[in-house]
N, C-alpha and C positions, 0 to 999 in steps of 0.2 A: 398352548394358552398364551405364553409370553409373546409369540409372534402376532397374536391378534390384539394385543394391547398397545395403545398409542403412548407416546411419551411427551405429551404436550406441556406438562407442568411438573415441576419438581418440588417435593415437600422437603423442607430443609431443617425443620425443628422437631425434636423428639424428646419426650419424657419417658423414663422407665420407672414404673411403679412396682415396688416390692412390698408385700404385706407380710407381717410377722406377728406372732402371738405369744411366743414362749422363749424364755432364756435357754431352754434345753437345746435349741438349734443355733446357739450363738455362733459357733464355728462355721456352720453351714451358711448362716446369714452373712458373715464377713466374707466368705468365699463368693457368695452370689454378688454382693456389692462390688467386690474387687474385680470380678469378671466383667462387670458393666463399666466400671471406671477405666478399665484397660482397653476398651473398644476403640477401634479406628474405622469410621469416624466416631468421635465421642458423642454421647447423648448430651443434649443441652441441659438436662436436669435429671437427677436421680432422686426419687421420692420414696422414703421408707415410711410406711403407715403402720403404726403399732396398735394392735387390736386390744384395747382396754387392759393393758398390763403396765402399771406404773413403773415397776422395777426395770422392765425391758426398755421402756421409754427413756428413763433417766440414764441408763447405761449407754444406750444408743446416742443420746445427745452428748454425753460426756466423751465417748471413745471413738465415735465414727466421724470421719472427715470426708468431704466431697459429696455428701448426701444430705438432703433436706429431711429432717425427721419430724413427723407430725403424728398426733394421736388420731385414731379412728373417730371421726365426728358423727358417724351414723350408727345404726344398729350393730351390735356385736356380731362378728362373723366376717368371712372372706369377702362377700359381696359388698357389705358396708365399707370395708377397708378399700376395696377397689373404687367404689363410688367417691370416697374421700380423696383418693389419689387423683381421680379425674377432676374433682372440684378445685383442688389446689394447683393443678398443673397449668402451664401457660403456652403449650406448644401445639403444633399442627397435629401431631400423632402421639398417642399414648400407648406404650407397650407394657405388658405385664409379664413379670418373671417371678416364679415361686421362690420362697426364701430358702429352699433346700435344693436349688438348681443353679447351675453355672452356665453362662453363655459362652459359646465357642468363639474364637476370633472371627471377626467379620460379621457377627450377628446383626449389629445395628444397620450396617450398610445393606445387607441382604433383606432385612425387613423394610427398609425405607425405599429401596429401588423401585418396587412395583407401584408406589404411590405417584409416580410420574404420570400414570394414567388416571384421569379424574374419576373414572368409573370404579376404581378400586377403593373400597371404604375400609377394608380390613385385610391384614396379612398375618398368617400364622406360620409357625415353623415346626421342624422335627423335634420331638422330645425323646431323646435316647435314654433308655433305662440304665442306671448306674447302680447295680446291685452291690450292697455292702457285704453280703455273703454270697455264696454260690447261688446262681439262679436255680430254683427248684426244678428237678428233672421233669416234673409233671406239669409245670406252668406253661400253658400254650401261649405263644407270641400273639395269637389272635386276640388274647385277652389282656394285653399289656395296658389297655385303657384302665383296667382295675387299679393299677398303681400309678395312674396319671401320666402314662407315656404313650408314644406312638405305637401302633399295633400293625401286625401283618394284615394287609387288605387295604391300607391307605395308599393313595397315589405315591409313586416313586419319583415323580417329576412335578414341577409346578402345575397346579390345577385348581380350578374353581371348586369350592366345597361348600357344604351347608353350614358347618361350624368348626371351630378350632378346639384344640386341647388347651385348657386354661393356663397351664404352666408357661406357655410360649405363644403369645398372641398380641396383636396390636390393632388399633382402630384409629380412624380420624376422630379427633376429639369432638368436632362438631356433630358427628354421627352419634357418638355416645350421649351427648347432651340432648340431641333431638329425640331419642327414644327413651330417655329418662334413666339411663344407667342399668345396673344389674339388679335383678330381683333378690331382695334380702332373704326371702323365704327359701330360696334354693341354694344359698351359699353354705359352704362348710363352716361350722363353728368350732374353732380350736382343732383338736385332733379327731373329733367325732364326725364321721361321714353321715350325718343325720339326713342330709339331702344334697343333691348335686344337680348337674345340668344347667347351672346358671349361665354358662357360656352358650349352650344350645339355645336356651330361651332368648338370650340377648341377640344372637345371630338370626334367629327366626323373626324377631321383631324388626331387625334392620332390613331383612329381605321383604317383609310385609310392607314396610314403609316405602321401599324403593325396589321393585322386582328386578330392575336393571343393575342394581349395585353388585359389585364383584367382591366376594370374600375369597381371597387367594391363599392357597396352601403352598408355601415355598420351603421344601425340605432342606435347601441349602442354608436356611437360617436355623442353625442347630443349637440345641442346649442339651446338657446332661442333667438328668433328674435323679436325685438320690433315692434309692429304694431300701429302707431299713429292714432288718430281719423281721420286725413285727408285721410287715406287710407280705412276707413270704410264706404265710401259713394258709392252710385250707380254710380256717375259720374266717380270716380276713377276706379271703377271696370270695367265699360264699356270701358273707354279709355285704360286701361292697357291691356284688352283683344284685342282691336283693334291693339295696338302697337305690341303685341305678334304675331298677324297674319302678319303684315307688315314684322317683323323681320324674321319669318319663311320663308316668300317668298324669302328674300335675302339669307338665309342659303340654301334653296332649289336650287337657281341659282348657288351657289358656290359648293355645295356638291352633288346635285342631289336630286330629290323629293323622291326617294325611301328611302335612309338613313335619310333624314331630316324629313320625315313625318311618318315613320314606327310606332313610339310610339304613335303618335297622332291618327292614325287610330284605334289602339287598344284601346286607351283612349276613343274615341267616341263610338266605338262599345260595349265596356264592361263597363267602369267606369261610363260614363255619362248615358248610357242606363239604367243601374241598378239603378242609382240615381233617374232618372225620374220615373221609375216604382215604386220605393219605396215610393216616395212622392205622386204619384197618388193614391196608395192604402191607403195612410194616409192623404187624402185630407182634412179631418176634423180637423187635428191638427193645432195649431196656427203657422202661418208663412209658411205653406205648399205651398200655392198658390204663395206667393212671392218667395219662393225658386225655384219652378218650373220656374217662370219667369226669375230668375237669371241664372239658368242652361241653359235655352233656349236662353236668351239674351247674355250670355257669349259666347256660341258657335257661335251665329249669328255674334257678333262683331268680333270675331277672324277670322271667315271665310271671313267676309267683308274685314278685313285688309289684309288677305292673297291674296284675289282676286285683290285688289288695288295694292298691292306690286308686284304681278305677272305681271301686265300690265305696270307699270312704275318703274324705279329704285328709290331707296330712296335717293333723292337729288343727290349730286355729289359723293356719297360714292363709293369707289372702291370695286368691287366684284371679284377681281382677286384672285388667289389661295393664294398668300402671303398676310398676314394681312397688311392693309394700315399703313404705317409709322413704321412698325415693323422692327427691325434690322435683318440682316442676322444672322443665328445661331452662327456664329463665333464671331460676335460683341456683341451679347447679353451676352455671358459668361464673367465672371470676373475671373482673376487668383487668 
């Protein structure tokens, strides 16, 4: 993929947006910001968006340096926070890093390098799981997306993809403005995975606007994403898969089932099928039966969520083409 990209123009400016909602992750947040401030080349600005938490906002303004702290000016939730970050930034490229993740050295440079080709409108990177407790023996790596991390089956080298994992992604700011930003109805609110797939929805809208646009996955742009003990349980796994199915149903209604489910069909036919076959042939190994159960149960929960979401809308969420509550492109931009 890289050899096919030209390098006619170089993007030189970068904003990194980090969204936070709770004081419980204060140490994680400081580590995330520190990992960005220590980058070479440095980001031109680091924006911390605080999601409707006055105590966190005041502490961040008081104690954090080298970062611009702003309150979420949109609807409560991750998507509203990201849209706020885009609105207040002033650079060519806007990157997003989760508040419980840390960027590896060279992250900024590896995200920016592909933007030398004008066809590249977004670059995402590898999200490596950082388990705070031992990884559950039954937890299949094919399902690491459940904990917001890169999973087995993704490309191992730079490649064009449909969408990124939200913890580690970047876009040309003009492109974000042109499509109206993230859909508020799909963004996580606090710690509750009520809905997801806002990144998928955004990337599909970018592709629909310009089919020749390149969304490039660059695994060399790596971050570590903290996975707490609370996300290592079967209950979380099952619920997160179900929510993914619900959310994919909403994306399919907005963007069409073809684009919204193309990757998922390949994932089931190839990645999951190979994983099941591999574990069946090694059934005597410790944890093999439980992993087969997780693979089957994860697919089942996701399909169930999709079927339910296809029958009924997700509450009162708007499924119109323009993201709910998002500003018109002309009002999102700042001079």
